[in-house]
Backbone of each chain as ProteinMPNN parsed JSONL, in Angstrom:
{"seq_chain_A": "MPENETNADENVIFVGNKPPMSYVLAVVTQFNGGSDEVTIKARGRAISRAVDTAEITRNRFIKDAKVKSINIGTETITNEEGKTSNVSSIEITLTTKK", "coords_chain_A": {"N_chain_A": [[22.254, 92.275, 62.276], [22.508, 95.485, 60.924], [22.39, 95.887, 57.505], [21.901, 97.672, 55.428], [21.918, 100.144, 56.43], [22.616, 103.563, 56.793], [25.045, 105.456, 58.526], [25.023, 108.482, 59.587], [26.311, 109.979, 61.598], [28.909, 109.001, 62.0], [30.027, 109.095, 59.563], [29.813, 106.857, 58.147], [29.066, 104.35, 55.638], [26.978, 101.581, 55.211], [27.254, 99.047, 53.036], [24.855, 97.092, 51.259], [22.507, 95.038, 49.811], [21.292, 96.678, 47.854], [21.053, 98.424, 44.77], [24.23, 99.642, 43.481], [24.223, 102.504, 43.005], [22.514, 103.612, 44.884], [24.121, 103.517, 47.277], [26.227, 105.064, 46.366], [24.978, 107.566, 46.102], [24.466, 108.151, 48.857], [27.073, 108.276, 49.824], [27.955, 110.486, 48.311], [26.316, 112.398, 49.266], [27.027, 112.584, 51.897], [29.574, 113.651, 51.643], [28.91, 116.123, 50.238], [27.576, 117.423, 52.257], [29.511, 118.354, 53.809], [31.373, 116.695, 54.935], [34.692, 115.536, 55.111], [35.62, 113.116, 54.971], [34.733, 109.702, 54.227], [33.609, 106.646, 55.107], [33.193, 103.348, 53.701], [31.656, 100.457, 54.23], [31.427, 96.841, 54.0], [30.244, 93.459, 53.853], [30.847, 89.996, 53.098], [29.355, 88.998, 49.946], [28.552, 91.522, 49.243], [30.927, 93.008, 49.223], [32.136, 93.454, 46.639], [30.431, 95.339, 45.714], [30.776, 97.42, 47.298], [33.37, 98.25, 46.471], [32.649, 99.048, 43.895], [30.989, 101.168, 44.677], [32.832, 102.933, 45.855], [34.474, 103.469, 43.62], [32.735, 104.497, 41.604], [32.017, 106.847, 42.976], [34.416, 108.324, 43.152], [35.115, 108.48, 40.431], [33.067, 109.647, 38.997], [31.562, 111.532, 40.478], [32.703, 112.855, 42.943], [35.395, 114.125, 42.312], [37.755, 115.013, 43.435], [38.119, 113.293, 45.559], [40.074, 110.873, 47.21], [41.34, 107.511, 47.683], [41.915, 106.818, 51.005], [42.426, 104.735, 52.744], [42.311, 101.167, 52.857], [41.013, 98.314, 54.342], [40.939, 94.948, 55.109], [39.19, 92.129, 56.568], [37.993, 89.51, 58.819], [34.919, 88.478, 59.92], [33.11, 86.88, 62.554], [30.061, 85.304, 62.382], [27.01, 84.485, 64.151], [24.484, 82.228, 63.792], [20.791, 81.839, 64.008], [20.603, 79.255, 65.067], [22.795, 79.066, 66.697], [25.053, 78.332, 65.297], [28.36, 79.149, 64.133], [29.778, 81.096, 61.713], [32.389, 82.297, 59.354], [32.917, 85.439, 57.746], [34.102, 87.443, 55.206], [35.238, 90.987, 55.366], [35.262, 94.477, 54.37], [36.659, 97.794, 54.562], [36.643, 100.757, 53.275], [37.989, 103.792, 53.135], [37.359, 107.033, 51.851], [38.733, 110.257, 51.05], [38.647, 113.784, 51.103], [40.666, 115.433, 51.774], [43.522, 117.366, 51.423]], "CA_chain_A": [[23.19, 93.335, 61.968], [22.038, 96.327, 59.868], [23.291, 95.847, 56.332], [21.519, 98.743, 54.424], [21.896, 101.368, 57.142], [23.77, 104.612, 56.712], [25.21, 106.094, 59.842], [25.348, 109.891, 59.355], [27.062, 110.529, 62.671], [30.325, 108.493, 61.965], [30.299, 109.101, 58.227], [30.05, 105.321, 57.645], [27.928, 103.928, 54.736], [27.108, 100.297, 55.075], [26.792, 98.541, 51.635], [24.137, 95.792, 51.411], [22.119, 94.365, 48.546], [20.633, 97.481, 46.942], [21.931, 98.816, 43.541], [25.407, 100.489, 43.729], [23.934, 103.853, 43.011], [21.926, 103.903, 46.266], [25.186, 103.743, 48.088], [27.004, 106.248, 45.83], [24.118, 108.682, 46.449], [24.669, 108.163, 50.294], [28.42, 108.854, 49.972], [28.119, 111.825, 47.79], [25.489, 113.242, 50.206], [28.0, 112.799, 53.091], [30.655, 114.699, 51.182], [28.369, 117.42, 49.945], [27.047, 117.958, 53.509], [30.585, 118.939, 54.634], [32.304, 115.715, 55.503], [35.834, 115.359, 54.242], [36.018, 111.714, 54.927], [33.514, 108.851, 54.359], [34.007, 105.165, 55.122], [32.353, 102.444, 53.098], [31.847, 99.112, 54.882], [30.607, 95.787, 53.484], [30.714, 92.147, 54.194], [30.388, 88.941, 52.118], [29.163, 89.349, 48.537], [28.443, 93.109, 49.045], [32.261, 93.653, 49.108], [32.249, 93.837, 45.281], [29.48, 96.37, 45.53], [31.557, 98.457, 48.097], [34.38, 98.738, 45.655], [31.97, 99.772, 42.883], [30.578, 102.423, 45.305], [34.055, 103.818, 45.878], [35.018, 103.758, 42.359], [31.783, 105.316, 40.952], [31.949, 108.06, 43.592], [35.642, 108.937, 42.748], [35.268, 108.732, 38.938], [31.973, 110.455, 38.384], [30.88, 112.604, 41.309], [33.569, 113.525, 43.846], [36.679, 113.854, 41.613], [38.994, 115.178, 44.246], [38.237, 112.201, 46.566], [41.057, 109.821, 47.061], [41.317, 106.403, 48.635], [42.816, 106.988, 52.039], [42.878, 103.498, 53.271], [41.541, 100.001, 52.599], [41.255, 97.313, 55.231], [40.038, 93.827, 54.969], [39.239, 91.47, 57.802], [37.09, 88.449, 58.95], [34.017, 88.586, 60.963], [32.448, 85.685, 62.825], [28.716, 85.549, 62.522], [26.322, 83.362, 64.829], [22.989, 82.287, 63.259], [19.791, 81.581, 65.033], [20.718, 77.938, 65.636], [23.946, 79.011, 67.38], [26.228, 77.98, 64.546], [29.036, 80.269, 63.699], [30.623, 81.019, 60.256], [33.044, 83.429, 59.012], [32.586, 86.081, 56.555], [35.068, 88.482, 54.974], [34.704, 92.267, 55.414], [36.141, 95.453, 53.844], [36.41, 99.133, 54.869], [37.234, 101.695, 52.268], [37.888, 105.218, 53.511], [37.649, 108.08, 50.961], [39.057, 111.521, 51.738], [38.895, 114.941, 50.072], [41.687, 116.282, 52.35], [44.668, 117.493, 50.563]], "C_chain_A": [[22.52, 94.216, 60.778], [22.904, 96.349, 58.628], [23.061, 96.913, 55.386], [21.563, 100.049, 55.138], [22.966, 102.301, 56.743], [23.77, 105.364, 57.985], [25.818, 107.583, 59.505], [26.381, 110.455, 60.332], [28.592, 110.225, 62.535], [30.73, 108.584, 60.509], [30.647, 107.741, 57.666], [28.775, 104.996, 56.844], [28.198, 102.387, 54.656], [26.523, 99.742, 53.811], [26.164, 97.235, 51.836], [23.791, 95.437, 49.969], [21.394, 95.365, 47.577], [21.601, 97.758, 45.725], [23.076, 99.72, 43.965], [25.185, 101.97, 43.905], [23.212, 104.411, 44.313], [23.104, 104.263, 47.203], [26.059, 104.929, 47.715], [26.223, 107.499, 46.303], [24.403, 109.058, 47.951], [26.052, 108.805, 50.496], [28.631, 110.213, 49.56], [27.375, 112.838, 48.757], [26.345, 113.651, 51.388], [28.996, 113.933, 52.638], [30.108, 116.102, 50.927], [27.713, 118.148, 51.212], [28.209, 118.416, 54.34], [31.631, 118.028, 55.114], [33.456, 115.68, 54.65], [36.427, 113.975, 54.289], [34.871, 110.817, 55.005], [34.058, 107.394, 54.288], [32.953, 104.137, 54.654], [32.623, 101.112, 53.505], [30.963, 98.098, 54.108], [31.176, 94.515, 54.04], [30.17, 91.199, 53.158], [30.368, 89.44, 50.644], [29.062, 90.791, 48.353], [29.819, 93.748, 48.904], [32.63, 94.178, 47.756], [31.613, 95.15, 45.02], [30.145, 97.649, 46.333], [32.599, 99.101, 47.21], [33.724, 99.522, 44.468], [31.565, 101.117, 43.419], [31.711, 103.451, 45.322], [34.482, 104.336, 44.662], [34.044, 104.821, 41.51], [31.834, 106.675, 41.596], [33.282, 108.836, 43.094], [35.596, 109.331, 41.268], [34.294, 109.698, 38.323], [31.539, 111.584, 39.261], [31.876, 113.502, 42.15], [35.136, 113.341, 43.317], [37.875, 114.111, 42.345], [38.964, 114.157, 45.44], [39.36, 111.155, 46.254], [40.859, 108.781, 48.134], [42.41, 106.668, 49.766], [43.391, 105.641, 52.544], [41.825, 102.375, 52.87], [41.908, 98.932, 53.514], [40.348, 96.29, 55.042], [40.174, 92.934, 56.393], [38.2, 90.232, 57.735], [36.237, 88.551, 60.087], [33.358, 87.296, 61.285], [30.956, 85.926, 63.161], [27.934, 84.246, 63.21], [24.947, 83.394, 64.277], [21.977, 81.905, 64.3], [19.953, 80.301, 65.741], [22.021, 77.869, 66.464], [25.258, 78.708, 66.638], [26.961, 79.231, 64.187], [29.73, 80.019, 62.309], [31.251, 82.383, 60.078], [32.819, 84.066, 57.73], [33.652, 87.256, 56.471], [34.404, 89.906, 55.087], [35.791, 93.225, 54.794], [35.699, 96.932, 54.412], [37.088, 99.977, 54.019], [37.004, 103.091, 52.766], [38.271, 106.16, 52.386], [37.89, 109.372, 51.625], [39.077, 112.578, 50.614], [40.003, 115.868, 50.695], [42.89, 116.19, 51.436], [45.917, 116.936, 51.264]], "O_chain_A": [[22.049, 93.659, 59.787], [24.052, 96.79, 58.691], [23.925, 97.132, 54.538], [21.261, 101.058, 54.502], [24.08, 101.905, 56.398], [22.75, 105.84, 58.484], [26.999, 107.74, 59.194], [27.213, 111.286, 59.967], [29.437, 111.046, 62.892], [31.836, 108.12, 60.233], [31.573, 107.526, 56.884], [27.645, 105.28, 57.241], [29.238, 101.9, 54.213], [25.342, 99.971, 53.548], [26.735, 96.34, 52.459], [24.614, 95.514, 49.057], [20.913, 94.91, 46.539], [22.768, 97.364, 45.716], [22.832, 100.563, 44.829], [25.789, 102.629, 44.751], [23.369, 105.573, 44.688], [23.025, 105.292, 47.874], [26.553, 105.677, 48.56], [26.833, 108.406, 46.868], [24.564, 110.245, 48.234], [26.183, 109.767, 51.253], [29.303, 111.02, 50.203], [27.823, 113.964, 48.976], [26.402, 114.804, 51.815], [29.14, 114.983, 53.264], [30.701, 117.111, 51.311], [27.373, 119.33, 51.158], [27.998, 118.84, 55.477], [32.659, 118.457, 55.638], [33.262, 115.79, 53.439], [37.505, 113.683, 53.771], [33.996, 111.102, 55.823], [34.888, 107.061, 53.443], [31.87, 104.109, 55.237], [33.693, 100.582, 53.205], [29.888, 98.453, 53.623], [32.283, 94.425, 54.572], [29.212, 91.492, 52.444], [31.24, 90.186, 50.198], [29.489, 91.277, 47.306], [29.907, 94.91, 48.508], [33.326, 95.187, 47.644], [32.109, 95.977, 44.255], [29.972, 98.795, 45.916], [32.726, 100.324, 47.175], [34.237, 100.578, 44.095], [31.75, 102.128, 42.741], [31.588, 104.6, 44.897], [34.839, 105.51, 44.563], [34.491, 105.78, 40.881], [31.709, 107.655, 40.863], [33.141, 109.974, 42.647], [36.013, 110.434, 40.915], [34.561, 110.421, 37.364], [31.143, 112.607, 38.701], [31.859, 114.728, 42.051], [35.932, 112.554, 43.829], [38.936, 113.572, 42.031], [39.853, 114.259, 46.285], [39.494, 110.669, 45.131], [40.354, 109.014, 49.232], [43.61, 106.725, 49.498], [44.593, 105.452, 52.732], [40.655, 102.649, 52.6], [43.089, 98.584, 53.525], [39.155, 96.509, 54.836], [41.125, 93.059, 57.165], [37.624, 89.987, 56.675], [36.738, 88.705, 61.201], [33.029, 86.585, 60.335], [30.635, 86.655, 64.1], [28.216, 83.104, 62.846], [24.291, 84.436, 64.274], [22.367, 81.662, 65.442], [19.523, 80.177, 66.888], [22.378, 76.781, 66.915], [26.36, 78.794, 67.182], [26.344, 80.271, 63.953], [30.144, 78.93, 61.909], [30.772, 83.418, 60.54], [32.561, 83.41, 56.721], [34.011, 87.906, 57.453], [33.189, 90.033, 54.931], [36.974, 92.9, 54.697], [34.523, 97.183, 54.672], [38.314, 99.876, 54.07], [35.854, 103.529, 52.804], [39.427, 106.12, 51.963], [37.318, 109.619, 52.687], [39.43, 112.349, 49.458], [40.237, 116.963, 50.183], [43.214, 115.179, 50.814], [47.006, 116.954, 50.69]]}, "seq_chain_B": "MPENETNADENVIFVGNKPPMSYVLAVVTQFNGGSDEVTIKARGRAISRAVDTAEITRNRFIKDAKVKSINIGTETITNEEGKTSNVSSIEITLTTKK", "coords_chain_B": {"N_chain_B": [[40.466, 88.112, 28.333], [42.224, 86.36, 30.759], [40.753, 84.771, 33.376], [40.838, 82.928, 35.235], [43.544, 82.022, 35.446], [46.708, 81.214, 36.748], [49.505, 82.868, 37.374], [52.64, 81.923, 37.63], [55.102, 83.099, 37.282], [55.03, 85.777, 37.936], [54.033, 85.876, 40.41], [51.33, 86.295, 40.611], [47.892, 85.715, 41.337], [45.002, 85.242, 39.703], [41.697, 85.722, 40.469], [38.797, 84.044, 39.773], [35.739, 82.517, 38.938], [35.821, 80.075, 40.389], [35.481, 77.939, 43.333], [36.521, 79.583, 46.409], [38.584, 78.086, 47.768], [40.141, 76.918, 45.731], [41.647, 79.013, 44.873], [42.938, 79.83, 47.233], [44.58, 77.573, 47.557], [46.257, 77.89, 45.415], [47.557, 80.379, 46.055], [48.779, 79.603, 48.584], [50.517, 77.538, 47.596], [52.319, 79.129, 46.048], [53.569, 80.633, 48.05], [54.653, 78.478, 49.54], [56.416, 77.552, 47.718], [58.524, 79.273, 47.793], [58.231, 81.948, 47.467], [57.949, 85.265, 48.655], [56.009, 87.076, 48.43], [52.835, 87.452, 47.297], [50.495, 88.328, 44.831], [47.022, 88.958, 44.675], [44.483, 89.18, 42.357], [41.42, 90.503, 41.107], [38.357, 91.011, 39.22], [35.111, 92.785, 39.131], [32.391, 90.88, 40.271], [34.004, 88.793, 41.375], [35.5, 90.071, 43.191], [34.804, 89.95, 45.909], [35.425, 87.275, 46.397], [38.271, 87.325, 46.091], [38.94, 88.705, 48.353], [38.071, 86.913, 50.29], [39.912, 84.866, 49.628], [42.353, 85.936, 50.262], [41.879, 86.395, 53.128], [41.348, 83.89, 54.057], [43.75, 82.496, 53.466], [45.67, 83.898, 55.097], [44.478, 83.51, 57.742], [44.275, 80.713, 58.047], [46.317, 79.377, 56.778], [48.948, 80.519, 56.065], [50.331, 81.801, 58.339], [51.937, 83.824, 59.124], [51.71, 85.583, 57.129], [51.079, 88.974, 55.875], [48.921, 91.705, 55.032], [50.192, 93.528, 52.484], [49.634, 95.608, 50.745], [46.596, 97.109, 49.283], [44.837, 97.756, 46.493], [42.301, 99.48, 44.561], [40.587, 99.739, 41.496], [39.361, 100.922, 38.227], [38.485, 99.082, 35.292], [38.1, 99.387, 31.946], [36.136, 97.522, 29.815], [35.646, 95.994, 26.656], [33.166, 94.612, 24.696], [32.09, 91.949, 22.466], [30.39, 93.284, 20.604], [31.617, 95.697, 20.522], [30.825, 97.489, 22.361], [31.523, 99.369, 25.314], [32.101, 98.84, 28.777], [32.346, 99.692, 32.334], [34.323, 98.05, 34.814], [34.966, 97.229, 38.278], [38.047, 96.666, 40.016], [40.384, 94.766, 41.92], [43.461, 94.658, 43.728], [45.28, 92.669, 45.841], [48.06, 92.575, 47.832], [49.901, 90.102, 49.577], [52.342, 89.59, 51.914], [55.235, 87.9, 53.278], [57.426, 88.911, 54.221], [59.365, 90.382, 56.903]], "CA_chain_B": [[41.262, 88.264, 29.548], [42.238, 85.169, 31.538], [40.293, 85.068, 34.69], [41.157, 81.693, 36.084], [44.797, 81.723, 35.238], [47.676, 81.657, 37.777], [50.7, 83.269, 36.747], [53.651, 81.586, 38.526], [56.259, 84.002, 36.968], [54.987, 87.062, 38.637], [53.38, 85.556, 41.724], [50.089, 86.869, 40.595], [46.889, 84.818, 41.189], [43.776, 85.811, 39.202], [40.58, 85.06, 41.074], [37.609, 83.995, 38.957], [34.483, 81.932, 39.5], [35.776, 78.758, 41.112], [35.396, 78.135, 44.887], [37.721, 80.305, 47.023], [39.626, 77.237, 48.219], [41.003, 76.823, 44.582], [42.737, 80.18, 44.707], [43.796, 79.677, 48.385], [45.623, 76.63, 47.328], [47.212, 78.539, 44.437], [48.463, 81.264, 46.887], [49.636, 78.76, 49.542], [51.51, 76.906, 46.756], [53.279, 80.118, 45.745], [54.416, 80.9, 49.272], [55.48, 77.307, 50.033], [57.449, 77.369, 46.749], [59.648, 80.155, 48.176], [57.819, 83.331, 47.219], [57.715, 86.015, 49.934], [54.944, 88.051, 48.037], [51.82, 86.995, 46.294], [49.314, 89.312, 44.581], [45.67, 88.32, 44.315], [43.716, 90.016, 41.546], [40.108, 90.004, 40.631], [37.378, 92.099, 38.867], [33.7, 92.51, 39.327], [31.891, 90.056, 41.456], [34.962, 88.006, 41.985], [36.337, 90.808, 44.165], [34.575, 89.416, 47.186], [36.208, 86.123, 46.544], [39.653, 87.703, 46.198], [39.087, 89.117, 49.77], [38.076, 85.617, 50.964], [41.089, 84.202, 49.432], [43.474, 86.586, 51.132], [41.618, 86.147, 54.449], [41.579, 82.238, 54.381], [45.239, 82.188, 53.482], [46.187, 84.501, 56.354], [43.959, 83.034, 58.905], [44.314, 79.228, 58.294], [47.508, 78.535, 56.092], [50.107, 81.202, 56.072], [49.815, 82.77, 59.48], [52.844, 85.076, 59.159], [51.446, 86.569, 55.93], [50.386, 90.21, 56.204], [48.534, 92.508, 53.847], [51.15, 94.732, 52.236], [48.835, 96.688, 50.095], [45.392, 96.79, 48.679], [44.533, 98.695, 45.481], [41.144, 99.239, 43.805], [40.523, 100.536, 40.28], [38.298, 100.68, 37.31], [38.874, 98.849, 34.043], [37.02, 99.434, 30.729], [35.992, 96.3, 28.95], [34.886, 96.085, 25.381], [32.461, 93.273, 24.4], [32.188, 91.547, 21.047], [29.751, 94.119, 19.783], [32.205, 96.867, 20.551], [30.365, 98.371, 23.487], [32.393, 99.389, 26.514], [31.541, 98.982, 30.118], [33.455, 99.66, 33.37], [34.253, 97.098, 35.832], [35.877, 97.522, 39.364], [39.051, 95.73, 40.154], [41.184, 94.837, 43.217], [44.789, 93.976, 43.908], [45.706, 92.458, 47.25], [49.35, 91.811, 48.005], [50.302, 89.42, 50.743], [53.796, 89.374, 52.153], [55.706, 87.251, 54.528], [58.631, 89.672, 54.761], [59.266, 90.96, 58.2]], "C_chain_B": [[41.139, 86.843, 30.275], [41.857, 85.466, 32.927], [40.639, 83.968, 35.641], [42.663, 81.244, 36.166], [45.706, 82.085, 36.54], [49.079, 81.767, 37.121], [51.97, 83.103, 37.742], [54.875, 82.625, 38.366], [56.291, 85.258, 37.921], [54.292, 87.011, 39.988], [51.964, 86.312, 41.827], [48.94, 85.804, 40.438], [45.612, 85.627, 40.8], [42.612, 84.978, 39.682], [39.438, 85.257, 40.134], [36.32, 83.377, 39.681], [34.567, 80.643, 40.11], [35.738, 78.979, 42.468], [36.677, 78.775, 45.39], [38.869, 79.453, 47.354], [40.673, 76.982, 47.037], [42.227, 77.774, 44.657], [43.549, 80.209, 46.042], [44.976, 78.716, 48.104], [46.755, 77.153, 46.419], [48.204, 79.503, 45.185], [49.441, 80.577, 47.779], [50.827, 78.163, 48.757], [52.566, 77.802, 46.346], [54.226, 80.445, 46.983], [55.126, 79.693, 49.624], [56.537, 77.013, 48.952], [58.518, 78.422, 46.846], [59.37, 81.663, 47.84], [57.573, 83.961, 48.507], [56.59, 86.95, 49.706], [54.183, 87.463, 47.108], [50.801, 88.111, 46.088], [48.144, 88.509, 44.115], [44.841, 89.394, 43.543], [42.307, 89.573, 41.178], [39.331, 91.298, 40.151], [35.935, 91.661, 39.159], [33.34, 91.729, 40.556], [32.826, 89.148, 42.066], [35.842, 88.75, 43.006], [36.087, 90.318, 45.546], [35.319, 88.04, 47.497], [37.796, 86.219, 46.658], [39.875, 88.076, 47.802], [38.983, 87.856, 50.62], [39.351, 84.911, 50.765], [42.238, 84.653, 50.286], [43.235, 86.31, 52.677], [41.85, 84.736, 54.929], [42.997, 81.963, 54.434], [46.0, 82.645, 54.659], [45.748, 83.802, 57.561], [44.265, 81.526, 59.125], [45.721, 78.683, 57.777], [48.792, 79.231, 56.278], [50.09, 82.249, 57.153], [50.827, 83.903, 59.679], [52.689, 86.053, 57.933], [50.583, 87.795, 56.321], [49.908, 90.819, 54.89], [49.486, 93.612, 53.679], [50.439, 95.851, 51.625], [47.535, 96.132, 49.434], [44.961, 98.033, 47.764], [43.197, 98.412, 44.821], [41.224, 100.122, 42.611], [39.36, 100.29, 39.447], [38.897, 100.338, 36.015], [37.83, 98.935, 33.081], [37.211, 98.152, 29.913], [35.105, 96.514, 27.697], [34.31, 94.834, 24.977], [32.601, 93.024, 22.874], [31.469, 92.492, 20.119], [30.369, 95.508, 19.783], [31.724, 97.93, 21.587], [31.249, 98.254, 24.683], [31.621, 99.499, 27.781], [32.581, 99.001, 31.075], [33.183, 98.693, 34.396], [35.307, 97.336, 36.969], [36.872, 96.351, 39.468], [39.708, 95.826, 41.496], [42.451, 94.128, 43.076], [45.126, 93.795, 45.243], [47.08, 91.855, 47.287], [49.637, 91.369, 49.389], [51.776, 89.313, 50.757], [54.109, 88.602, 53.412], [57.041, 87.916, 54.992], [58.303, 90.387, 56.061], [59.479, 92.526, 58.106]], "O_chain_B": [[40.054, 86.267, 30.352], [42.488, 86.271, 33.612], [40.702, 84.213, 36.846], [43.004, 80.266, 36.831], [45.478, 83.065, 37.249], [49.633, 80.883, 36.468], [52.286, 83.993, 38.532], [55.553, 82.912, 39.353], [57.279, 85.673, 38.526], [54.017, 88.042, 40.602], [51.533, 86.825, 42.86], [48.999, 85.038, 39.477], [45.221, 86.565, 41.496], [42.492, 83.784, 39.407], [39.105, 86.37, 39.728], [35.957, 83.705, 40.81], [33.524, 80.049, 40.381], [35.939, 80.12, 42.885], [37.765, 78.537, 44.865], [40.014, 79.899, 47.278], [41.873, 76.851, 47.279], [43.416, 77.477, 44.547], [44.725, 80.569, 46.013], [46.144, 79.002, 48.369], [47.948, 76.913, 46.609], [49.421, 79.468, 45.005], [50.645, 80.832, 47.8], [51.978, 78.263, 49.183], [53.707, 77.347, 46.267], [55.452, 80.503, 46.888], [56.274, 79.85, 50.038], [57.485, 76.282, 49.238], [59.394, 78.44, 45.981], [60.264, 82.501, 47.953], [57.043, 83.32, 49.414], [56.176, 87.612, 50.658], [54.711, 86.952, 46.12], [50.322, 88.737, 47.034], [48.23, 87.57, 43.325], [44.55, 90.443, 44.118], [42.055, 88.387, 40.965], [39.587, 92.423, 40.578], [35.587, 90.501, 39.38], [33.873, 91.882, 41.655], [32.577, 88.697, 43.184], [36.768, 88.19, 43.593], [37.026, 90.25, 46.339], [35.735, 87.737, 48.615], [38.481, 85.357, 47.209], [40.903, 87.744, 48.391], [39.73, 87.721, 51.588], [39.864, 84.36, 51.738], [42.96, 83.88, 50.915], [44.176, 86.039, 53.423], [42.424, 84.445, 55.979], [43.464, 81.269, 55.337], [46.858, 81.937, 55.187], [46.595, 83.495, 58.401], [44.488, 81.109, 60.262], [46.221, 77.677, 58.28], [49.748, 78.552, 56.651], [49.861, 83.432, 56.901], [50.522, 84.866, 60.382], [53.361, 87.07, 57.758], [49.547, 87.682, 56.976], [50.404, 90.505, 53.808], [49.626, 94.503, 54.517], [50.666, 97.0, 52.005], [47.398, 94.956, 49.099], [44.768, 99.15, 48.244], [42.915, 97.252, 44.523], [41.864, 101.171, 42.671], [38.447, 99.559, 39.83], [39.738, 101.099, 35.537], [36.694, 98.568, 33.382], [38.29, 97.809, 29.429], [34.027, 97.108, 27.722], [35.105, 93.895, 24.921], [33.173, 93.83, 22.141], [31.834, 92.562, 18.946], [29.818, 96.426, 19.176], [32.186, 99.07, 21.627], [31.683, 97.158, 25.038], [30.597, 100.179, 27.847], [33.648, 98.441, 30.825], [32.052, 98.483, 34.834], [36.458, 97.625, 36.642], [36.583, 95.223, 39.069], [39.61, 96.858, 42.159], [42.542, 93.109, 42.391], [45.286, 94.828, 45.893], [47.269, 90.731, 46.823], [49.62, 92.184, 50.312], [52.404, 88.987, 49.75], [53.402, 88.633, 54.419], [57.654, 87.529, 55.987], [57.208, 90.897, 56.296], [59.432, 93.217, 59.123]]}, "name": "protein", "num_of_chains": 2, "seq": "MPENETNADENVIFVGNKPPMSYVLAVVTQFNGGSDEVTIKARGRAISRAVDTAEITRNRFIKDAKVKSINIGTETITNEEGKTSNVSSIEITLTTKKMPENETNADENVIFVGNKPPMSYVLAVVTQFNGGSDEVTIKARGRAISRAVDTAEITRNRFIKDAKVKSINIGTETITNEEGKTSNVSSIEITLTTKK"}
């Protein structure tokens, strides 16, 4: 699964292990490119970084952005040996719609 | 600030650096003690663990618990030298109300 990928088509930013500002830049770029909604997704330990990304974007860069929705869930991951494990996930959607 | 404290009076569980199951146990104990709503709070890197706590509680122990609300924010912390820094926070409220 791609963890550091940004998907421009669907306005989804996947947060991985890079510094938060990398993802903030990606989110800000989406908004400045004309999107009025961006979804930030993360799994496992990157969840904290997804929250940082949303907060830094709102507080410092896109001040009219609001949190539209936050969803949490559990995903099942299968490793190379066929063993499965559960990992938590989060989806934070920011919007500039009034 | 108390990070590992559980506050029985307000049904708030503060998630810190212990293993997630410590906090799951605290949440389950709250529900089994008659509470119909429990709020899980965390800051910084413990945010991922707060999501784990909510998900494990819902999926394995309190199956009729639903996510009532999730809020994220930013708190300013002052260290011993008087320097301030910002840290992200999360509040997840689980409810068994129908």
